[in-house]
C-alpha positions as CSV (number, residue, x, y, z in Angstrom):
1,X,-6.6,65.8,99.5
2,X,-10.0,65.4,97.6
3,X,-13.0,67.5,98.3
4,X,-16.0,65.7,98.8
5,X,-19.6,67.3,97.2
6,X,-21.9,67.7,100.2
7,X,-25.5,69.4,100.6
8,X,-28.4,69.8,102.9
9,X,-31.6,68.4,102.9
10,X,-34.2,70.8,104.3
11,X,-33.8,73.7,106.3
12,X,-36.1,73.6,109.2
13,X,-34.5,71.6,111.6
14,X,-32.7,73.7,114.9
15,X,-29.4,72.7,114.4
16,X,-29.3,73.5,110.9
17,X,-27.9,76.7,111.0
18,X,-24.8,75.8,112.6
19,X,-23.3,73.5,109.4
20,X,-23.6,76.7,107.2
21,X,-20.3,77.8,108.2
22,X,-18.5,75.0,108.7
23,X,-19.8,73.4,105.2
24,X,-18.7,76.7,103.9
25,X,-14.9,77.3,105.4
26,X,-14.1,73.3,105.7
27,X,-11.4,73.2,102.7
28,X,-12.2,69.4,102.8
29,X,-15.9,70.2,101.4
30,X,-17.5,71.4,98.5
31,X,-20.9,72.7,99.5
32,X,-23.1,72.7,96.2
33,X,-26.9,72.8,97.0
34,X,-29.5,73.0,99.6
35,X,-33.4,71.8,99.6
36,X,-36.0,73.7,101.8
37,X,-39.9,73.5,101.2
38,X,-40.7,76.7,103.1
39,X,-40.5,80.1,100.8
40,X,-39.4,81.9,104.1
41,X,-37.2,79.4,105.1
42,X,-35.8,80.0,101.8
43,X,-36.0,83.5,101.4
44,X,-33.9,84.0,104.5
45,X,-31.5,81.6,103.3
46,X,-30.8,83.3,100.5
47,X,-29.4,86.7,102.2
48,X,-27.2,84.9,104.0
49,X,-24.3,85.2,101.7
50,X,-23.5,81.6,101.0
51,X,-23.6,81.4,96.8
52,X,-25.5,78.0,96.9
53,X,-28.6,77.2,94.7
54,X,-31.8,76.4,96.8
55,X,-34.1,73.5,95.4
56,X,-38.1,73.5,96.5
57,X,-37.3,69.6,97.1
58,X,-34.7,67.2,98.2
59,X,-35.4,64.7,95.0
60,X,-34.9,67.9,92.6
61,X,-31.9,68.7,94.3
62,X,-30.7,65.2,94.0
63,X,-31.5,65.0,90.1
64,X,-30.2,68.3,89.8
65,X,-26.7,67.4,91.4
66,X,-25.5,63.6,90.7
67,X,-22.3,65.2,92.0
68,X,-23.3,64.8,95.0
69,X,-21.8,62.4,97.7
70,X,-23.0,63.5,101.2
71,X,-26.4,65.0,102.3
72,X,-26.9,66.5,105.9
73,X,-30.6,65.3,106.7
74,X,-31.9,68.7,108.4
75,X,-35.2,68.1,108.4
76,X,-37.8,67.6,110.7
77,X,-37.9,64.6,112.7
78,X,-41.1,62.8,111.1
79,X,-39.6,63.6,107.7
80,X,-36.2,61.5,108.3
81,X,-37.2,58.4,107.1
82,X,-38.5,59.4,103.9
83,X,-35.4,61.6,102.8
84,X,-33.6,58.9,104.1
85,X,-35.3,56.9,101.4
86,X,-34.3,59.3,98.7
87,X,-30.4,59.3,99.5
88,X,-30.8,55.4,100.1
89,X,-32.4,55.3,96.2
90,X,-29.8,57.8,94.8
91,X,-26.9,56.3,96.5
92,X,-25.8,59.0,99.0
93,X,-24.3,59.3,102.1
94,X,-26.0,60.7,105.1
95,X,-25.5,62.4,108.3
96,X,-29.1,62.4,109.9
97,X,-30.0,64.7,112.8
98,X,-29.9,63.8,116.1
99,X,-33.3,62.0,116.5
100,X,-33.9,59.4,113.5
101,X,-36.8,58.4,114.5
102,X,-38.8,57.4,117.4
103,X,-40.7,54.4,115.4
104,X,-38.2,51.6,116.6
105,X,-39.7,49.6,113.3
106,X,-39.0,52.5,111.4
107,X,-35.5,52.5,112.6
108,X,-35.0,48.9,111.6
109,X,-36.2,49.8,108.4
110,X,-33.5,53.0,108.2
111,X,-30.9,50.4,109.2
112,X,-32.0,48.2,106.6
113,X,-31.9,50.3,103.9
114,X,-28.8,51.8,104.9
115,X,-27.1,48.5,104.4
116,X,-29.0,47.6,101.1
117,X,-27.8,51.1,99.2
118,X,-24.0,50.1,101.3
119,X,-24.0,53.8,101.9
120,X,-23.0,55.7,104.9
121,X,-25.5,56.9,107.7
122,X,-23.6,59.4,111.0
123,X,-26.3,60.6,113.6
124,X,-25.3,64.0,114.7
125,X,-24.6,63.6,118.2
126,X,-22.0,66.8,118.4
127,X,-21.0,66.3,121.9
128,X,-18.4,64.0,121.2
129,X,-16.3,66.3,119.6
130,X,-16.5,69.0,122.7
131,X,-13.5,69.4,124.2
132,X,-14.4,69.2,127.6
133,X,-17.0,65.7,126.9
134,X,-13.5,64.7,125.2
135,X,-11.2,65.1,128.0
136,X,-13.6,63.3,130.2
137,X,-14.1,60.0,128.5
138,X,-9.9,60.1,128.1
139,X,-10.1,60.4,131.6
140,X,-12.5,57.9,132.5
141,X,-10.8,55.3,129.6
142,X,-7.7,56.0,131.5
143,X,-8.7,54.7,134.5
144,X,-8.2,58.3,136.5
145,X,-11.6,57.7,139.0
146,X,-11.0,53.9,138.7
147,X,-15.0,52.0,137.8
148,X,-17.6,54.5,137.2
149,X,-20.3,54.0,140.4
150,X,-22.7,56.5,139.3
151,X,-23.2,59.3,136.5
152,X,-25.2,62.5,136.7
153,X,-25.5,65.0,134.2
154,X,-27.8,68.1,132.7
155,X,-28.4,68.6,129.3
156,X,-30.7,72.1,130.3
157,X,-31.5,74.4,127.5
158,X,-34.2,77.1,126.2
159,X,-36.9,75.7,123.8
160,X,-36.6,75.9,120.2
161,X,-40.3,75.5,119.7
162,X,-40.8,79.1,119.2
163,X,-37.8,79.4,116.2
164,X,-39.1,76.0,115.0
165,X,-42.5,75.4,115.2
166,X,-42.5,71.9,114.6
167,X,-40.8,71.1,117.7
168,X,-43.9,71.8,119.3
169,X,-46.2,69.1,117.7
170,X,-46.0,66.2,118.9
171,X,-47.1,64.3,115.7
172,X,-44.2,65.4,113.8
173,X,-41.1,65.9,116.7
174,X,-42.4,62.5,118.0
175,X,-43.9,60.8,114.8
176,X,-47.5,61.1,116.0
177,X,-49.8,62.0,119.2
178,X,-48.9,59.7,122.2
179,X,-50.6,61.4,125.4
180,X,-48.0,61.5,128.7
181,X,-50.0,59.2,130.7
182,X,-53.7,59.2,131.8
183,X,-55.4,61.6,132.6
184,X,-52.4,64.2,131.4
185,X,-53.4,66.6,128.5
186,X,-49.5,66.7,127.2
187,X,-47.8,64.7,124.3
188,X,-44.8,62.8,124.3
189,X,-42.0,64.8,122.0
190,X,-41.0,67.7,123.8
191,X,-37.6,68.1,126.2
192,X,-36.8,64.2,126.3
193,X,-36.9,64.3,122.5
194,X,-34.7,67.1,121.7
195,X,-31.7,65.5,124.7
196,X,-30.1,62.4,123.2
197,X,-26.8,63.7,123.9
198,X,-26.6,62.8,127.6
199,X,-28.1,59.3,127.0
200,X,-25.9,58.7,124.0
201,X,-22.0,60.0,126.7
202,X,-23.6,57.6,129.3
203,X,-23.3,54.7,127.3
204,X,-19.8,55.7,125.9
205,X,-18.5,56.8,128.9
206,X,-19.4,53.7,131.4
207,X,-19.2,51.3,128.2
208,X,-22.5,49.8,128.5
209,X,-25.8,50.1,127.9
210,X,-28.7,50.6,130.0
211,X,-30.6,47.9,132.3
212,X,-33.8,50.2,133.4
213,X,-34.8,53.2,133.6
214,X,-37.4,55.4,136.0
215,X,-38.6,58.6,134.4
216,X,-41.2,61.3,135.8
217,X,-42.2,64.7,134.7
218,X,-43.1,68.0,136.3
219,X,-45.3,70.6,135.6
220,X,-44.7,72.4,132.5
221,X,-42.9,76.4,132.5
222,X,-44.5,76.7,129.3
223,X,-47.9,76.7,127.8
224,X,-46.6,73.8,124.7
225,X,-48.3,70.5,124.3
226,X,-45.5,68.9,125.3
227,X,-43.3,68.2,128.4
228,X,-40.6,70.8,129.2
229,X,-39.2,69.1,132.4
230,X,-38.5,65.7,133.8
231,X,-36.2,63.6,135.4
232,X,-34.5,60.3,134.5
233,X,-33.1,57.5,137.0
234,X,-32.0,54.1,136.4
235,X,-28.9,51.6,136.1
236,X,-26.6,50.7,133.6
237,X,-26.3,46.8,132.7
238,X,-22.8,47.3,134.4
239,X,-24.1,48.3,137.5
240,X,-23.4,52.1,137.2
241,X,-26.5,54.7,138.8
242,X,-27.2,57.7,137.1
243,X,-29.4,60.9,137.5
244,X,-30.2,62.1,133.8
245,X,-32.0,66.1,133.3
246,X,-32.9,66.3,129.8
247,X,-35.4,69.6,130.2
248,X,-35.9,72.8,128.6
249,X,-35.6,74.4,132.3
250,X,-34.1,77.8,130.6
251,X,-36.9,80.2,129.8
252,X,-37.0,81.9,126.5
253,X,-37.7,84.9,124.4
254,X,-40.2,84.1,121.6
255,X,-38.1,85.2,119.2
256,X,-38.6,83.9,115.2
257,X,-34.7,83.6,115.1
258,X,-32.5,82.3,117.8
259,X,-29.6,84.8,118.5
260,X,-28.5,87.1,121.3
261,X,-31.2,88.2,123.3
262,X,-32.8,85.0,123.2
263,X,-31.9,83.9,126.5
264,X,-33.6,84.9,129.9
265,X,-31.0,83.6,132.3
266,X,-27.5,84.4,131.1
267,X,-26.6,80.7,130.1
268,X,-29.1,79.6,126.9
269,X,-27.9,76.0,127.7
270,X,-25.7,73.8,130.6
271,X,-24.7,70.3,129.7
272,X,-22.6,69.4,132.9
273,X,-21.4,66.1,134.4
274,X,-20.6,64.4,137.7
275,X,-19.2,61.0,137.6
276,X,-18.4,59.1,140.7
277,X,-16.0,56.1,140.4
278,X,-14.0,54.1,142.6
279,X,-11.3,56.1,142.9
280,X,-12.1,59.8,142.8
281,X,-14.6,62.3,140.8
282,X,-14.8,64.4,138.0
283,X,-17.2,67.3,136.9
284,X,-17.5,69.0,133.9
285,X,-19.0,72.1,132.3
286,X,-19.1,71.5,128.6
287,X,-20.1,74.8,127.8
288,X,-18.3,76.7,130.5
289,X,-16.0,79.4,128.6
290,X,-18.3,82.2,127.9
291,X,-18.4,85.8,127.5
292,X,-21.2,87.8,129.3
293,X,-22.2,91.5,128.7
294,X,-25.6,93.5,128.6
295,X,-26.5,93.2,124.9
296,X,-29.8,93.5,122.6
297,X,-32.1,93.2,122.2
298,X,-33.6,93.5,125.6
299,X,-30.3,95.5,127.5
300,X,-30.3,92.1,129.0
301,X,-26.7,89.8,130.8
302,X,-26.2,88.1,127.6
303,X,-23.8,85.1,126.9
304,X,-21.6,84.4,123.7
305,X,-20.0,81.3,123.7
306,X,-16.6,81.0,123.4
307,X,-16.2,77.0,122.7
308,X,-15.1,74.9,120.0
309,X,-17.2,74.5,117.2
310,X,-18.2,70.8,117.9
311,X,-20.1,70.7,114.3
312,X,-16.0,70.8,112.7
313,X,-15.1,67.6,114.4
314,X,-18.0,66.4,113.1
315,X,-17.7,66.9,109.9
316,X,-14.2,66.1,109.9
317,X,-15.4,62.6,110.4
318,X,-18.4,62.5,108.1
319,X,-15.6,63.3,105.4
320,X,-13.2,60.5,106.6
321,X,-15.8,57.9,106.5
322,X,-17.0,59.0,103.0
323,X,-13.5,58.9,101.6
324,X,-12.4,55.6,103.4
325,X,-16.5,54.2,102.8
326,X,-16.5,53.4,106.5
327,X,-19.5,53.7,109.1
328,X,-18.8,56.6,111.7
329,X,-19.0,55.5,115.7
330,X,-21.9,56.8,115.9
331,X,-24.2,54.8,113.2
332,X,-27.7,54.1,113.0
333,X,-27.3,50.9,114.5
334,X,-24.6,51.7,117.3
335,X,-27.3,54.7,118.4
336,X,-30.8,52.4,118.5
337,X,-30.2,51.2,122.2
338,X,-30.0,55.3,123.2
339,X,-33.3,55.6,121.2
340,X,-34.9,52.9,122.4
341,X,-34.1,54.3,126.4
342,X,-35.4,57.1,125.3
343,X,-38.7,55.8,124.6
344,X,-38.7,53.7,127.2
345,X,-38.3,57.0,129.5
346,X,-41.7,57.6,128.0
347,X,-43.0,54.5,128.9
348,X,-42.2,54.6,132.5
349,X,-44.0,58.1,132.6
350,X,-47.0,56.6,131.2
351,X,-47.3,53.5,134.0
352,X,-45.4,55.6,136.6
353,X,-43.5,52.0,136.7
354,X,-39.8,51.3,136.2
355,X,-39.1,49.5,132.7
356,X,-36.5,47.1,132.0
357,X,-34.4,46.8,128.8
358,X,-33.4,43.9,127.3
């Protein structure tokens, strides 16, 4: 078994800290470098005990380490294009954080760049490696519930805005400032932009694409410039009806670094499925196995997650794709339809009408 050399471009995305131990422990990977322009974040990373050099820019990192084969693109959403351009220029394979871009023309440019450079680009959607989610997909595909008639899913969490301030800036999280709708002071780029997972899983479980979406927002729980509570309903092209809740509806402490005690409610996130078919029903709590205890910093009833680390499976697939030079199942071209549906949800909020998708 050969190792591949991997690096992280930027350390600013909310999920990036979940990669550290996986890159360090995976025997298939050699973690050779990270880049980070933010001095405070870089300084904190250096205290974590990983013997990995930190560079001030992605280009410097790629220049200093020509042996790099794969790059985890962990920058803010609006930085993904320039990081991908660099990776394509240096012929490096990429694993992009979960929203490559909401600008569909920019997204198409990414697809063309990756093809022209003949590199791998995997999109981070770790729910595919969650044991409960995988079991649900297996049962549906085995015909356990017959034909799927409806799909109801939640992806409700606390908000990462306090620990990762860029997610509270519409021009960074969504890519530009676009008002939610006339007369509403908020902008696109909040909870919806953080929760593509259930949109993606809906497509995989039904084997179909979106026919139309209708979305609406509620008043915010938080004083932030973007939406934090919304619902989405609609229909898939195969007739399956769906109701999705991708909200930041779990309130949180305003900690500068996420950790124990961040939750106000016992669970910081809930991803639940209710799938109705012609022959039965499946219900799943994807983050159900937990340990609860009274913990710091506020002696509150607190959760410790005990589920399988999805990042292990995701990095194993990234490794296989690089070694075998094949595109992953969650590639840019496939994922574009998920992102288009999310953009149409914003369009529906703006118009107050359903939006049909070609």
